[in-house]
C-alpha positions in Angstrom: 0.0 0.0 0.0 1.5 3.4 -1.0 1.9 6.0 1.7 0.1 9.2 1.2 2.3 12.3 0.9 3.1 14.5 3.9 3.7 18.2 3.3 6.5 20.0 5.0 5.9 23.4 6.6 7.8 26.2 8.1 7.7 27.5 11.7 4.7 29.2 13.3 4.1 32.9 12.8 3.6 35.2 15.7 -0.1 35.7 15.2 -1.3 35.4 18.8 -1.1 38.6 20.8 0.7 38.7 24.1 2.3 35.3 23.5 6.0 34.9 23.7 7.9 33.9 20.6 9.7 30.5 20.5 13.1 30.6 18.9 13.6 26.8 18.9 12.5 25.6 15.5 12.4 21.9 16.6 9.6 22.8 19.0 7.4 25.5 17.3 8.1 24.3 13.8 7.2 20.7 14.4 3.4 21.4 14.4 3.5 22.8 10.9 1.5 25.5 9.3 -2.3 25.6 9.1 -3.5 23.9 5.9 -6.4 26.0 4.5 -6.8 23.6 1.5 -7.1 20.1 3.1 -6.4 17.0 1.1 -9.5 15.1 0.1 -10.1 11.9 2.1 -9.2 8.9 -0.1 -11.9 6.3 -0.7 -10.9 2.7 -0.8 -13.2 -0.2 -1.4 -12.8 -3.9 -0.8 -13.9 -6.7 -3.3 -17.3 -8.2 -2.7 -17.3 -11.7 -1.3 -18.1 -14.5 -3.7 -18.6 -18.3 -3.5 -17.5 -19.9 -0.3 -16.5 -16.5 1.2 -20.0 -15.2 0.6 -21.6 -18.3 2.2 -19.2 -18.1 5.2 -20.0 -14.4 5.8 -23.8 -15.0 5.6 -23.7 -18.0 8.0 -21.6 -16.2 10.6 -23.7 -13.1 10.3 -26.9 -15.3 10.9 -25.3 -16.9 14.0 -24.2 -13.6 15.3 -27.7 -12.0 15.0 -29.2 -14.9 16.9 -26.3 -14.9 19.4 -25.6 -18.6 18.7 -22.0 -18.6 19.8 -21.9 -22.4 20.2 -22.4 -22.8 16.4 -19.8 -20.2 15.7 -16.9 -21.9 17.5 -16.4 -24.6 14.9 -16.3 -21.9 12.2 -13.3 -20.1 13.8 -10.8 -22.1 11.7 -12.2 -20.7 8.5 -11.8 -17.1 9.5 -9.6 -14.9 7.3 -8.9 -11.1 7.3 -11.1 -10.7 4.2 -14.1 -12.5 5.8 -13.7 -10.7 9.1 -13.8 -7.3 7.4 -17.0 -8.1 5.6 -18.6 -9.5 8.7 -17.8 -6.3 10.6 -19.3 -4.2 7.8 -22.5 -6.2 8.0 -22.9 -5.8 11.8 -21.4 -2.4 12.3 -24.7 -0.8 13.3 -24.6 -2.9 16.5 -21.4 -1.8 18.2 -21.9 -4.2 21.1 -22.1 -7.2 18.8 -19.2 -5.8 16.7 -17.0 -5.6 19.8 -18.0 -9.1 20.9 -17.2 -10.6 17.5 -13.9 -8.7 17.4 -12.8 -10.1 20.8 -14.0 -13.6 19.8 -11.9 -13.5 16.7 -8.9 -12.3 18.8 -9.3 -15.3 21.1 -10.1 -18.0 18.6 -8.0 -17.0 15.6 -5.8 -14.0 16.2 -4.1 -14.4 12.8 -7.3 -13.3 11.2 -6.8 -9.7 12.6 -4.9 -7.1 10.6 -4.6 -3.4 10.8 -7.6 -3.1 8.6 -9.8 -5.1 10.9 -8.5 -3.0 13.9 -9.2 0.2 12.1 -12.8 -1.0 11.3 -13.6 -1.7 15.0 -12.1 1.7 15.9 -14.5 3.4 13.4 -17.5 1.5 14.8 -16.7 2.3 18.4 -15.9 6.0 18.0 -19.0 6.5 15.8 -21.1 5.4 18.7 -18.8 7.4 21.2 -17.4 4.4 22.9 -14.0 6.1 23.3 -12.7 4.1 26.2 -13.1 0.9 24.4 -11.5 2.3 21.3 -8.6 3.7 23.3 -8.1 0.3 24.9 -7.9 -1.4 21.5 -5.5 1.3 20.2 -3.2 0.8 23.2 -3.0 -2.9 22.7 -1.9 -2.3 19.1 0.6 0.4 19.8 2.3 -0.8 22.9 3.9 -3.9 21.4 4.1 -2.7 17.8 7.0 -1.6 15.6 8.3 1.9 15.2 6.4 2.5 11.9 3.2 1.0 13.2 1.6 4.4 14.2 1.9 5.8 10.7 0.5 2.5 9.2 -2.4 2.5 11.6 -3.2 6.1 10.6 -3.2 5.1 7.0 -5.5 2.1 7.7 -8.0 4.3 9.5 -7.8 7.0 6.8 -8.4 4.5 3.9 -11.3 2.8 5.7 -12.9 6.1 6.8 -15.5 6.4 4.0 -16.0 2.7 3.8 -17.2 2.6 7.5 -19.1 5.9 7.2 -17.0 7.1 10.2 -16.7 10.3 12.2 -13.7 12.6 12.8 -13.6 11.4 16.4 -11.7 8.3 15.3 -8.6 10.4 14.7 -9.2 12.4 17.9 -9.3 9.1 19.8 -6.0 7.9 18.3 -4.4 11.3 19.1 -5.6 11.1 22.7 -4.2 7.5 22.9 -0.8 8.8 21.9 -1.0 11.5 24.5 -1.9 9.1 27.3 0.9 6.8 26.2 3.3 9.8 26.3 4.3 9.1 22.7 4.9 12.8 22.0 6.6 12.4 18.6 3.7 10.2 17.4 1.1 12.6 18.8 2.8 15.5 17.1 2.9 13.6 13.8 -0.7 12.6 14.2 -1.7 16.2 14.8 0.1 17.4 11.6 -1.4 14.5 9.6 -4.9 15.3 10.9 -4.5 18.9 9.8 -3.5 17.8 6.3 -7.0 16.2 5.8 -8.9 19.0 7.7 -9.3 17.2 11.0 -8.5 18.7 14.4 -8.5 17.2 17.9 -11.0 18.2 20.5 -10.0 20.5 23.4 -10.3 17.5 25.7 -7.7 15.6 23.7 -5.5 18.6 23.5 -5.7 18.9 27.3 -4.6 15.2 27.6 -1.6 16.0 25.5 -0.7 19.1 27.5 -1.1 17.2 30.8 1.3 14.5 29.6 3.8 17.1 28.5 3.8 18.8 31.9 4.1 15.4 33.7 7.4 15.0 31.9 8.5 18.6 32.5 8.2 19.6 28.9 6.7 23.0 29.5 8.4 24.5 26.4 6.6 22.0 24.1 3.4 22.5 26.0 3.5 26.3 25.4 4.3 25.8 21.7 1.4 23.4 21.3 -1.0 25.9 23.0 0.0 28.6 20.5 -0.8 26.1 17.7 -4.2 25.4 19.3 -4.9 29.1 19.3 -3.8 29.4 15.7 -6.0 26.5 14.6 -8.9 28.1 16.4 -9.3 25.3 19.0 -11.0 27.1 21.8 -9.3 26.5 25.2 -11.3 25.8 28.3 -10.4 26.5 31.9 -8.5 23.3 32.2 -6.4 24.3 29.2 -5.6 27.7 30.6 -4.8 26.3 34.0 -2.2 24.0 32.4 -0.8 26.9 30.4 -0.3 28.9 33.6 1.4 25.9 35.1 3.7 25.7 32.1 4.6 29.4 32.4 5.3 29.0 36.1 7.5 26.0 35.5 9.4 28.0 32.9 9.8 30.9 35.4 7.6 33.2 33.4 5.3 34.3 36.2 4.2 37.5 34.5 3.0 35.6 31.5 1.1 33.2 33.8 -0.6 36.2 35.5 -1.5 37.6 32.0 -3.3 34.3 31.2 -5.4 34.7 34.4 -6.3 38.2 33.5 -7.4 37.2 30.0 -9.5 34.3 31.1 -12.7 36.3 31.2 -12.2 37.5 27.7 -11.8 33.9 26.6 -15.2 33.0 28.1 -13.6 31.1 31.1 -14.0 31.9 34.8 -10.9 31.3 37.0 -11.2 28.3 39.3 -9.6 27.4 42.6 -7.0 25.5 40.6 -6.2 28.6 38.6 -5.2 30.5 41.7 -3.5 27.5 43.3 -1.3 27.2 40.3 -0.2 30.8 40.5 0.3 30.5 44.3 2.5 27.5 43.8 4.5 29.2 41.1 5.2 32.2 43.3 6.0 29.9 46.3 8.6 28.0 44.2 10.3 31.3 43.5 10.2 32.3 47.2 7.8 35.2 46.4 5.6 34.6 49.4 4.1 38.1 49.6 2.8 37.7 46.0 1.5 34.3 46.8 -0.5 35.7 49.7 -1.9 38.4 47.4 -3.3 35.8 45.1 -4.8 34.0 48.0 -6.6 37.2 49.1 -7.7 37.8 45.5 -9.1 34.3 45.4 -11.3 35.0 48.4 -12.3 38.4 47.0 -13.6 36.7 43.9 -15.8 34.4 45.9 -13.5 31.3 45.8 -12.6 29.6 49.1 -9.1 28.4 49.7 -8.8 24.6 49.8 -6.4 22.3 51.6 -4.1 22.5 48.6 -4.0 26.3 48.9 -3.0 26.3 52.6 -0.5 23.4 52.1 1.2 25.2 49.3 1.6 28.4 51.4 2.8 26.5 54.5 5.3 24.5 52.5 6.6 27.7 50.8 7.0 29.5 54.1 8.8 26.5 55.6 11.2 26.2 52.7 11.9 29.9 53.1 12.7 29.4 56.8 9.7 31.6 57.8 8.2 29.3 60.4 6.2 32.0 62.2 4.4 32.8 59.0 3.9 29.1 58.3 2.3 28.8 61.7 0.1 31.8 61.1 -1.3 30.2 57.9 -1.7 26.9 59.8 -3.8 28.7 62.4 -5.8 30.4 59.6 -6.4 27.0 58.0 -7.9 25.6 61.3 -10.0 28.7 61.7 -11.5 28.3 58.2 -12.4 24.7 59.1 -10.3 23.3 56.4 -9.2 19.8 57.4 -5.5 19.3 57.7 -3.9 16.3 56.1 -0.6 14.4 56.1 1.0 16.9 53.7 0.2 19.8 56.0 2.0 18.3 59.0 4.9 16.9 56.8 5.6 20.4 55.6 5.7 21.9 59.1 7.6 19.0 60.7 10.2 19.2 57.9 10.5 22.9 58.3 11.2 22.7 62.0 13.6 19.8 61.4 15.6 21.8 58.9 15.8 24.6 61.4 17.1 22.2 64.0 14.1 22.3 66.3 13.2 18.7 66.7 11.2 19.4 69.8 8.6 21.4 67.9 8.6 18.7 65.2 7.8 16.1 67.9 4.9 18.2 69.2 3.4 18.4 65.7 3.8 14.7 65.3 1.9 14.1 68.6 -0.8 16.6 67.4 -1.0 14.7 64.2 -1.6 11.4 65.9 -4.2 13.1 68.2 -6.1 14.4 65.2 -6.0 10.9 63.6 -4.0 12.1 60.6 -2.0 9.2 59.3 1.8 9.6 59.2 3.7 8.3 56.2 7.4 7.6 55.5 8.0 11.3 54.8 6.8 12.2 58.2 9.2 9.8 59.9 12.0 10.9 57.6 11.5 14.6 58.7 11.5 13.6 62.4 14.6 11.5 62.0 16.4 14.3 60.2 15.5 16.8 62.9 16.8 14.5 65.6 20.0 13.6 63.7 20.8 17.2 63.0 20.9 17.7 66.8 23.0 14.6 67.3 20.2 12.7 68.9 20.9 9.4 67.1 19.4 7.1 69.8 16.0 8.7 69.5 16.3 8.6 65.7 17.1 4.9 66.0 14.0 4.4 68.0 11.9 6.0 65.2 13.6 3.7 62.7 12.5 0.7 64.7 9.0 2.2 64.7 9.1 2.2 60.9 9.0 -1.6 60.9 6.0 -1.7 63.2 4.2 0.7 60.8 5.2 -1.5 57.8 7.2 1.4 56.3 10.4 0.6 54.4 13.3 3.0 55.0 14.3 4.8 51.8 17.2 6.9 50.7 16.1 9.9 52.7 16.0 7.8 55.9 19.6 6.6 55.4 20.8 10.1 54.5 19.3 11.5 57.7 21.0 8.8 59.8 24.3 9.4 58.1 24.0 13.1 58.9 23.4 12.2 62.5 26.6 10.2 62.8 28.5 12.9 61.1 27.2 15.5 63.6 28.5 13.2 66.4 31.8 13.0 64.5 31.4 9.3 64.0 32.4 9.1 60.4 33.2 5.4 60.4 29.6 4.5 61.6 28.3 7.0 59.0 30.3 5.2 56.3 28.9 1.8 57.4 25.4 3.3 57.1 26.3 4.5 53.6 27.3 1.0 52.6 24.1 -0.5 54.1 22.2 2.1 52.1 23.8 0.9 48.8 23.2 -2.7 49.7 19.5 -1.9 50.3 19.2 -0.7 46.7 19.3 3.0 47.5 22.0 5.5 46.4 23.3 8.4 48.4 22.8 11.8 46.9 25.5 14.4 46.3 24.9 16.3 49.6 25.1 13.1 51.7 28.4 12.1 50.2 29.8 15.6 50.6 28.7 15.6 54.3 30.4 12.3 54.8 33.6 13.4 53.1 33.8 16.6 55.2 33.3 14.5 58.4 36.2 12.3 57.5 38.4 15.3 56.8 37.4 17.0 60.1 38.3 13.8 61.9 41.6 13.7 60.0 40.7 10.3 58.8 42.0 10.8 55.2 41.9 7.1 54.3 38.1 7.1 54.8 37.8 10.3 53.0 39.6 8.8 50.0 37.1 5.9 49.9 34.2 8.4 49.9 36.0 10.5 47.2 36.4 7.4 45.0 32.6 6.6 45.4 31.8 10.2 44.3 34.1 9.9 41.3 32.4 6.6 40.4 29.0 8.3 40.5 30.4 11.4 38.6 29.6 13.8 41.5 31.6 17.0 41.4 33.3 18.2 44.6 33.6 21.6 46.2 37.0 23.2 46.0 37.1 23.7 49.7 36.5 20.1 50.6 39.0 18.9 48.0 41.6 21.4 49.4 41.1 20.0 52.9 41.6 16.4 51.7 44.6 17.1 49.5 46.2 19.2 52.3 45.7 16.4 54.8 47.1 13.8 52.5 50.2 16.1 51.9 50.8 16.2 55.6 50.7 12.5 55.7 53.3 12.3 53.0 50.9 10.8 50.4 51.8 13.2 47.6 51.5 10.4 45.0 48.0 9.6 46.2 47.0 13.2 45.7 48.4 13.2 42.2 46.4 10.0 41.5 43.2 11.4 42.8 43.6 14.7 40.9 44.3 12.7 37.8 41.1 10.7 38.2 39.1 13.9 38.7 40.6 15.5 35.6 40.0 12.4 33.5 36.3 12.4 34.5 36.1 16.3 34.2 35.1 16.6 37.8 37.9 19.0 38.9 36.1 21.9 40.7 36.6 25.4 39.5 38.9 27.5 41.7 40.9 24.5 42.8 44.7 24.5 42.0 46.5 21.3 42.9 49.7 23.3 43.1 48.4 25.6 45.8 50.2 24.0 48.7 53.2 26.3 49.2 54.1 25.1 52.7 54.8 21.6 51.5 56.0 22.4 48.0 58.6 25.1 48.7 61.3 23.6 51.1 62.8 27.1 51.7 59.5 28.5 53.0 58.9 25.3 55.1 62.1 25.9 56.9 61.0 29.5 57.6 57.8 28.2 59.1 59.5 25.6 61.2 62.3 27.9 62.4 60.2 30.8 63.5 57.5 28.7 65.3 54.8 31.2 64.3 51.4 31.1 66.1 48.4 32.5 64.2 45.0 33.5 65.4 42.2 35.9 65.1 39.4 37.2 67.3 36.2 39.2 67.2 35.8 39.3 71.0 33.7 36.1 70.9 35.9 33.5 69.3 39.7 33.0 69.0 41.9 30.4 67.4 45.6 29.8 68.0 48.0 27.3 66.7 50.7 26.8 64.1 50.1 27.0 60.4 50.4 23.2 59.8 49.1 22.0 63.1 52.5 20.7 64.4 54.0 21.4 67.7 56.1 19.8 70.4 53.3 18.9 72.7 51.1 17.7 69.9 48.2 20.0 70.9 48.6 22.7 68.3 45.9 23.1 65.7 46.0 23.9 62.0 44.8 27.5 61.8 43.9 27.4 58.1 41.2 24.8 58.7 39.9 26.7 61.8 39.9 30.0 59.9 38.1 28.4 56.9 35.5 26.8 59.2 34.8 30.0 61.1 34.6 32.0 57.9 32.1 29.5 56.5 30.0 29.8 59.7 30.2 33.6 59.5 31.5 33.5 63.1 34.2 36.1 62.5 34.7 39.1 60.1 36.8 38.4 57.1 38.7 41.6 57.0 41.0 41.2 60.0 43.6 38.5 60.7 45.8 38.6 63.8 49.2 37.0 63.8 51.0 36.6 67.1 54.8 36.1 66.6 57.1 34.6 69.2 60.1 36.7 70.1 63.1 35.7 68.1 66.4 37.4 67.1 65.5 37.3 63.5 63.8 40.5 62.0 60.4 40.0 60.6 60.2 42.8 58.0 61.2 40.7 55.1 59.0 37.8 56.1 55.7 39.6 56.6 54.9 40.4 52.9 55.5 36.8 52.0 53.3 35.7 54.9 50.5 37.9 53.7 50.8 36.6 50.1 50.7 33.0 51.5 47.5 33.7 53.5 45.8 35.1 50.4 46.9 32.2 48.3 45.5 29.7 50.8 42.2 31.5 51.7 41.5 32.9 48.2 40.6 36.3 49.6 42.1 39.7 50.1 42.9 40.5 53.7 43.4 44.3 53.8 45.1 44.4 57.2 47.3 41.9 58.9 48.0 42.8 62.5 51.2 41.5 64.1 52.4 42.0 67.6 54.1 45.4 67.6 53.9 45.3 63.8 51.2 46.3 61.3 51.5 45.4 57.6 49.2 47.1 55.1 49.5 45.8 51.5 50.5 48.6 49.1 49.2 46.9 46.0 45.9 45.1 45.1 45.2 41.4 45.4 48.2 39.5 44.1 47.8 37.1 41.1 48.6 33.5 41.4 51.8 34.0 39.4 52.9 36.8 41.6 52.2 34.8 44.7 54.1 31.8 43.4 57.1 34.0 42.5 57.1 35.7 45.9 57.0 32.4 47.7 59.9 30.9 45.7 62.0 33.9 46.4 
């Protein structure tokens, strides 16, 4: 059978006002241009049955009319595709009998079915608006078919269209089937082929396509398809516009989403609760909580009452923004409005307090949840466990893990990650690593943040062998490191005399293209420049800084006679990250020696900048103040200064 020609078209023009243009031709151009001169529908006939074929068709038709299935069973071996098509044409006015016969043939003699017989039953069912049955048959054909089957099925339906006196809904049904199966390429091709012959899908089928696109986070294609709907004069309904607003919100185009809401009335649609909830969720995702509250108030002003979804979205948004007081205010308003709380409500609040390190409040909410007979789920327990672990209360967290078994909940990746964090907080990196291995054996995989936390814990405990194991796991999973964590690890390995291991690890990171920006594997001047190392060791320098609330003292590399001195670079970096001290002052306390310090101080300042990657405008020494006379030194300048 020859394939009918498919016309090629250019991209879409900007004919819809207030709609953004799409510069990606693979998205907007794929829907084609509106065909104002549709191709005539081809008319194909099939030969009339003669002889034994005619007798067989008449006998089967007689048995079907009288529902005499017992007499039909012996005739199943004589079925052919030609005979089945003529029988379906005779009984097509009775869609129930047609479907029963179609299924009987599929069970007794499946080889008698072809694409032509399938297209005929689709014509019969859609003509009588039995779309679910038609979609079920289409799915069975398409799921296990070859890659070119969709186009062949369309041809079969097209060529039998006039033969079965069908309706355009048969094409609409097939388009919706592609949408539900999330076969977007086939759906797009189907849409273009339908337009060629003057057919267009219904708005309900278009909504199914938009919904499937949004489920797979293809907001760009969804917006392009909506523009094509408008250009083809397919009138959207409120469900369509709600999904369009959701697509704009997911694309970060909140202003365009608000414009759609404002234009709803002119399109003959009244905004629904879902319309406002969509905009509220979009603004909450961006942290624009004041705007989200304005839409909630506008919603009430227009006579729509906020639902549990409205309140849950606002509570979750405030909790993620760290505004727990505002979240509690919305929670109280929810109770006052007699809107029933659910599991999602409490999960958002418990997780918010757990992230803030307030496990006590999270426990109170959990007790209130049980009192109100709101069922807890695995997310509830994970939030509680995380809150306890962040405070180092691993025993209480372990008790909740045991309670999971009693509730028939299976620990997931979030459960293990929370327990790993708890052990890291207690500086028990070995136990945390054991939990990580148990997590992998259970079929779960640690995420990037969990592995970074574990790596930092090993470095803080100066267990660099364990840190290397975690690093190799991260490299295996292609997880990029932070330059600060990698610097700590490499510095620790250098101190242990494992320069070759550092080279090997850096080589692996470079080979996998995981080397973090800002990291220089040569930036260890204390260990790479012997002359400067002798200066450090001979002068026995003690460093420190203070802001009246915190002070750190120790030698540069953590060495000392009594073994109690600490590495100031790590302490400085830790306190800077915690924002515990200002970054513009650094105190250096020098022990009295007979050697003058004037020549050493500039090199010391350059070294500190090289290590901490920041410009320290004033370095205060005991009885000596050094103010740099030139701007931040470059790496080459620093290296040259150190070697001199």
